[in-house]
N, C-alpha and C positions, 0 to 999 in steps of 0.2 A: 505494499500498499504507498502511495506516494505520502509524503508529510504533509501536515495542514500548515498552510502559511497565513499568518496573520499580521500583514502589513511586513514589516521587516523581520518579524519573530516566526521562526520555523517551531511549530510544536509539534514535535515526535515522540510517541504516536499520539495522535490525534485526540487527544483526551481532555476535556474541561470538567473543572470543578463547577457546578451551577453556584450562583450565589444564592445563599438562604438567610434570610434574616435572623440576627441571634446564633446563628451557627458557624457559618464560613467568616470567622474572626481570624485573627493572627495566629492563634493556639491550633485551630484545627486546621489550618492550611499547613501548619508547620506539619503535623501531623501526617496529612495526605502526600505531602511532598517528601517526606521520609521513606514513607513505604514505596513511594514510585521512584525513589532515585533520584528525585529532582527532575522527574521527565513529566511534562504535560503542563496545563495552563490553569491556575487555581485565582479564581476572580472574588474580590471581596464582597461581603453582604451589600445590601442595596443601598446607596448613599443618596440622600435627597440634594438636589442642586442648592436650593435656597439654603439649608444649612451647612453645606459646605462655603458658599460665597459669604454668609454672615460669621462664619469661622466659628460654628458651633463646638462648643468643647468636647463633647461627646463623640461627633461627628470627626475631629481633628484626631482623636485617638484610634478611630475605626480603619481609617486611612493610614495608619501605621504600619509599616513592611519591615518585615527582618531583613538584615540585610542579604541575606542568602536568597530571598524573593527574586528572580529576573525570570521573564518580565514581570513587573508588578502592575497587577490588574485591576481597576476599580469599576464597578457598576453604579451609574447614576441613573436616578430616577427625577423626572422634571416633566411639567406640561407648559411651562411658559418659554417659548423659543428665547427671550432675552436673557433670561436666568439661567438655562441650560447651555447658552453660549458664554456667559460669564463664568461659570463653574468650568467648562470645559478649559477656555483660553487659562484660568487660575494654576489647573493641573499642569497645563503644557509650559506656561512660564515659570512656575516655580518647581518645575521637575517632580511633581508628585506620584506620578505612573508613568508607565510604559504604554499602555494599552487602556481604553476606555469603551466600555460596553452600556449601552441606553437600555432601560428596563420598560419593555412595552407587553410584560407578560404577566405580572402579579394580578391575580384574581380578588385579593381579599377586599371586603367591602370598602374599608377606610380610605383606599387608593382608588378603586373604581368610581365610587360616589363622588370622587373630586375630577373625573374625568382622565385618570391616570393610567398605568397599567396596561391590563388588557383592554380597557376600555378605548384609550386614545387611537390607536390603528383606523378605527372606524372614522374618526376625521382626517379624511385624505390631506388636506391643505394644512390641518395644523401639523400633523405628522411629518408632512415635507418640510415645512418652515423649521421644525425642531432640527431634524437630520442636518437639514442645510446649516443652522449656527452651529450645531456642533462639529461636523466636518471642517467648515471655515475656520473656526478658533482651534481646530486641534493642532494645526502645523503639520509636524511629521509623525505626530501619534496616530494610530489605527484606530477607527472608531466602528464598533460592531454594535449588532441589535439583537436583543433575546425577544420574541413574542410568541403569541397563541395564535391556534387558527383563527380565532375570532370572539365575538363576544358569547353567541349560541348558533346553533345550526341554520337560523335565518339571517344571521349577520356575519358570514364569513368573510375575514378580510386578508386573510395571510398572503394571496397572490398578489392584490393591489399594493400592498403594504412591501412586499418583497421587491417588485417592480421600481416603487418609488426609492427604496434604499440603493439599488443599484444606480438610477439615475442621480442619486444626490452622493455617491461616492462614498457609500458604506462599505467595509472591507469584507464583512462577513455577516453571516445572519444565522441565527439560532432559533429553532424552532419547537415549542413544546407541542407533540401532537394531542392537545385537547382545545375546548372552548373555555372561556372564562366560566361559564354555568356549569360545565363540568367539575370545576374546581380541580381536585385530584382523584375522583372517582372515576369510575368505570374504566376503561382501557384505552390507551394512547393510540392515537390514529398514525400509524408510519405509513400508510398510503398519502397522506397529505405533506410528509417530509420527502417524499418521492417525487410528488408532482412539484414542490418548491424547486426541487434541484433541477428539473426539468425547465421550470419556467425562468430561474436565474442562473444560467451556467456561466455568468461572468465571473462569479464570485463563490467562496466556499458557502455551503449550506450544512449546518451542525445539525443533528437530531436529539431529541431530547424527549424521555417520557417512558416509562418502565423498563428502565435498564436497572436489574436487580444483581446482575451477575456480569462478569466478564463474556460469557458466552451470549449475553443478551446483547451485549455493544457489537459483537463480530457480526451477529445476526441482522441488527439493525443497518451495519454499513452495507452487507450482502443485499437484504432486500430493499432498501431504498436507494442505494447508491450516492447517499450522503458522504461528506468529506472527515466527518468527524462526530465524535459523539458529546453530549453535556450530561454530567451524571448529578444526579440530585440527591432524593429521598434514599437512592440505593446506598449511599456510603454513610448513612445515619447509624454511628456506632458501629461502623467497620471503615475506618480510614485504610486497613490494608485491601481495600477492593482495589485502590489505585496501582497496587503492586500488581494484582491480578492483572488488570487492564494492559499494564507493561509487558507481562509475561503473554497475553493473548495475542495483543497485536505484533509482537514482537517473534512469536511463535517459540517461546523459550519457556521452560521452567512447568511448575504446576502451580495451581492455586493454593491460596493460604486457608486451612482449616485450623486455626487457633483453638488450643485448649481452655478452659474456663482460667487457668493461671496466667498463659500468655495475654489474653482479653483482659484481666484484672490489671496487669501490669500497664499496659495501656492506657487504661481508665485511670489510674493512679498520675501515670504522666500528662494524660490530658487535664485533668483537675491542676496539677503542679502548674503548667502552663498558663493556665487561665488564671491562676493567682500571680503568678510574675509578671503576665499583661496588664492585669487590672492593677496590680500594686497593693493588691489584699487577700492573704489565703483564704480567709472566711468566705469572702464575696465571690473569689475562684470558685470555691468548692459548692456554693450555692448557686452558682451560674452552673456549674457541671451537672446538676441535679437532672434536669430535662433529658439529661444524655445516658442517665442509668439504665431506662428501660429499654433503650435500643441496643446498649451493648449486650445486655444481659437477657436479650429476647432468645428464647428455647430452651436455655439451661435451666436446670432443676434447681430452683431456689424456693425456699421455704416464703409464703406472704409476708409473714413478720418479718424476716431478714430484708427481704426487698425491698419494704417500706423503710426502713430503718437506714437503708443505703440511700434512699431518694429524698432522708430528710438530714444526711450528714453534713456537719459545719464545720469540720476540719480535715485538713490530710491525715491528721492521725487516726481521727474518727473512722475515717474511710478505709484505711489501711486495715485498722482490726478488724471492722465489720466484713472487709474480703478475704481476712484470713479464716473467718468461719465458714466461708464457701469450701464445696468439695471441688477442690481446682483441679482435682484430675480429670474433670468431666471433658469429653472431646467436643468438637463443635457439633452442634445438635443437626439431626437431620431435618431440613426444612427451615432451617434459620436464614437462608439466602434469600427468601422470598420478599414480598413486599414490606415495606417499613414506614414510619411517618403516616401522615394523613391521607385518608382513603376516600374518606366523603366527600360525595358532591352536593351540589345545588342547583335548584331549578331556576332562579331568579338572580341576576346581577344588579347589584345596586348602582344606580347611574345618575347623573345629574338629571336634572328635570328637563323633558325636550332633546335630550341626547342624540335619541335616534331620529329626529325628524328628518335632520339633513347632513347626509354624511361629507357636505362639502363646506358646510357652514361652520365657522371658526368661533361663533358665539357660544356661549355655556360653559365657558372656562372662567371660574369666578378669582378673585384677589387671594381667596384663601387656599386654593388649589394645590401651592405648593405648600407641602407639608413642610412644617419647620422643624420637625425631628427626624432622626434618619432609623433605618431598620425595618421599614413598613412592609 
């Protein structure tokens, strides 16, 4: 397979860590990179353009990259072309990153009700303006975008959005094969990824959705012809999946099947890295709590001990609790399947009148630019 080219950056194997709010911070990216041997592209969690331009303290921490992260990749969320342009120019002029990805895929209500995320590509002229401002202000930095099929089955946008992206100089497109209405439920439509690849042969197309194992990634490439894969929920509690992906695409080695002892060691390192990154051990362990169920999925752990692990408040407590586990347990059968959010919803929350005219740029209000990151 030919390597994935994102502007001047060669990504081989063609594997990208999907931006996930509250997940793909610097510590988690570090773990994924370590397992991959530094191969692949690892994108930050979503950063709002307004918060970046205003130098929000939390946002400035979120865009911190370890010195070993090359290329540094930031995902931006924005709905106002001018603000997006200012944020991109700030990144370029201050050398804050090497690659900028734009979020047009987030389906959560607090984003779509403002006209952002997966709601925005329906407004074709607004999408074009945002892409134009981003590419124009990026200088030599490559600009990519991530999107969904559309709002729902009656409002499919991905082919129009793909053509607009090519026309405006976007370097690559990632498509999650679901609509916003599907949220994370149902099955990802890989046929849509194949259709997008046929529609925009000028630039790389990356596929996203239902990649739970390295074999799923290879199958997506074979079936869709996409140029690479974007992995999100499949790596929750499994940062070693990126080692599997390297082995799969390079055709070497076998996949990781860690024992519970090995998983526990990764858990403790993850919690430690979070505490170092936040600057407070207790806060790091508290932030780690949401990862416990993902790491321990499928292993035989008593309900009481599982609850204690999920409310640990120090590294010593976490380590002591894990020493009570049956650490010799092998990797559970079936633990490679779906993880994370799987529910869908039928109605997408949108601004009033949003669907009246796909070419009307009105409807985006002044508060549409969220002032905090991680949406």
